[in-house]
Residue, then its C-alpha position, 0 to 999 in steps of 0.5 A: m815722571i811728574n818730579e822728573k818734569i818738575s825738576s828739568f822745569n826748575t832747571l831751566f828756570c834757574a838757568s834763565c834767571i841766572l841769564c837774566c840777572a847777568s844781562l842786568l846793568i846797574p844803574v849809574t849816573l852819567a857822572e859815574a859812567i864817565n868816572r868809571a870808563a875814565t878810570t879804566l881807560s887811564d889804567r890802560g895809558i891812555s892821556n886825556a882819559r876823562l876827556d875820551a870818556e866824556l866825548l864817547l858817552r856825548h856821542v852815544l847820547g847824541k848830546d852836547r857837553a853843556w847838556v851833560l854837564a847839566h844832566i850829570q847826575d841823571n842816571l844812564g839808561a840801560e840801552h845807553q849804558k851798553a852802547f857806552d860800555h861798548l865804546a869804551s872797551r873799543r878806546e880801552k883797546r887803543e882804538p882811535l877815538q875818531y875811528i870810534t866816532g867817526t868824526q874829527e874836527f879840522w879848520g872848524l869843520d866836522f870831517i867824516v873819518t874811517p880807518v881808511v884814511l889819516i886823521p886829521r890833525p891840528e898841525t896840518e892846519l898850517i897847510i891851510e893857513s900858509s896856502l891862503k897867504a899863498s894865494s893871496g891876490t889870486a882871484s880864482p886859484l887852482i890847487i893841488d892837493l896831493c895825498t888828499g886822504s880825508g880831503c880835509i885840506a882840499v875841502s878846507l881850501a875850497k871852503e875858505l876860497p870860494a872862487s878856487r878850483v881844487l884838484a886831489t889825488d891819492r893812491s887809496k880808492n877807499a880814502l877818496d870815497v871818504a874824501r868825496g863824502n866830506a866834500r859833498k857834506h860841506q857843499v864843496s863838490d862842484r869844485i873839487r875833482f878827485f883822481h885815484g893815482d900816484l901824487f901827479e900821475p892821475l893829472e899827467e893827461l890833463d893841461l895843467r903845466r905851469k897853470i898851478d898857483i898852489i900845490a899842498s900836500n901832507p905826504p907820508y913821512v914816517p921812517e920805515g924802521l920808526l913806525h914801530m915807535l909810534q902810539p898804538e893808536v897811530r901804529d896798529h890803526e891808522p893806514e900805514l900807506a898814508l904814513v910810511a914813506g920809506p927807509e928815510g921818511t923823505e922820499i915822497h917830499r923828494r918826488i913832490i919837489d922833482t915834479a912840482p915846477d912842471y905844474l906850478r905858474s910863475h911864483g906858484s907856491l909849494v906847501m908841504e907837511m914835514g915830520i920831526g927832523q926832516a926840515e933841514k933835508v927837505g929844505q936843502m932838496i927844494i934849494a937843490s932843485g934851483a926851481f924855488h926861492a929860499p924856503e920858509i919853515l913854519k913851526d906848530l904849536a909844540g914848536i916843531e918845524r912842521v911846515i915848508v913853503a916854498r915859492k917857485k922862481 
């Protein structure tokens, strides 16, 4: 009986030891952790794998790049190592870095992002540049931001134009919650009103006819048949509602162009982002409307015709 108890104890003890040993992490330096994660991410076809690994580690540590470089040969604590390995495994599955860290920089501002909103991209900053140029000489511009998503356009313009007022709309209530959070974060909530609804629809009851100085929008513009061709980070993780417009990809642009003249004042501007190869078609829509001067088309840093600007006659 005693031998059976001893045997049972030894069995439990050994099993416990195995579990403990399995949970132990071999200490690694910050450099080793970054290199190991970067190799794995690169093997999964992720570009900028090393930068992503470094950004994930900085997120876990809550430190900037200078601190990480200064302590690159220090050992990574066990808890930090577990947290870093977990985030790296998420990125390995092609989850966007921005959804993992919960932030994305846009126009020099740090924006909250979650999987319910499109991740702000550098090329969309052309909308900010164009809108600021269009607002030149207007003391207190009144702006509409359609398909606001994270609110990056509305918030950035409100920050740059302290006397402005912005009306932002989106079909997603969850996206509007994120946008409101970003407005609070950047202290412009008092000058942005958010409306739930499709494009201009939630604004119809307001007295805005021919009073708007700028209508800005980064609308959905991916054709339905091309969604499967996008990178896994976009196709599998970003909200389809914010990506897909319809069979042609320019359906939302057409709806905006048809209604925008009713809201824009004389010489007010319409500023919209477009997809690759859509500039000619969107430009023809604008000209055919008869309400605008010939549009200006702006290229992004990759040389792609990305933003179209049209001033109302």
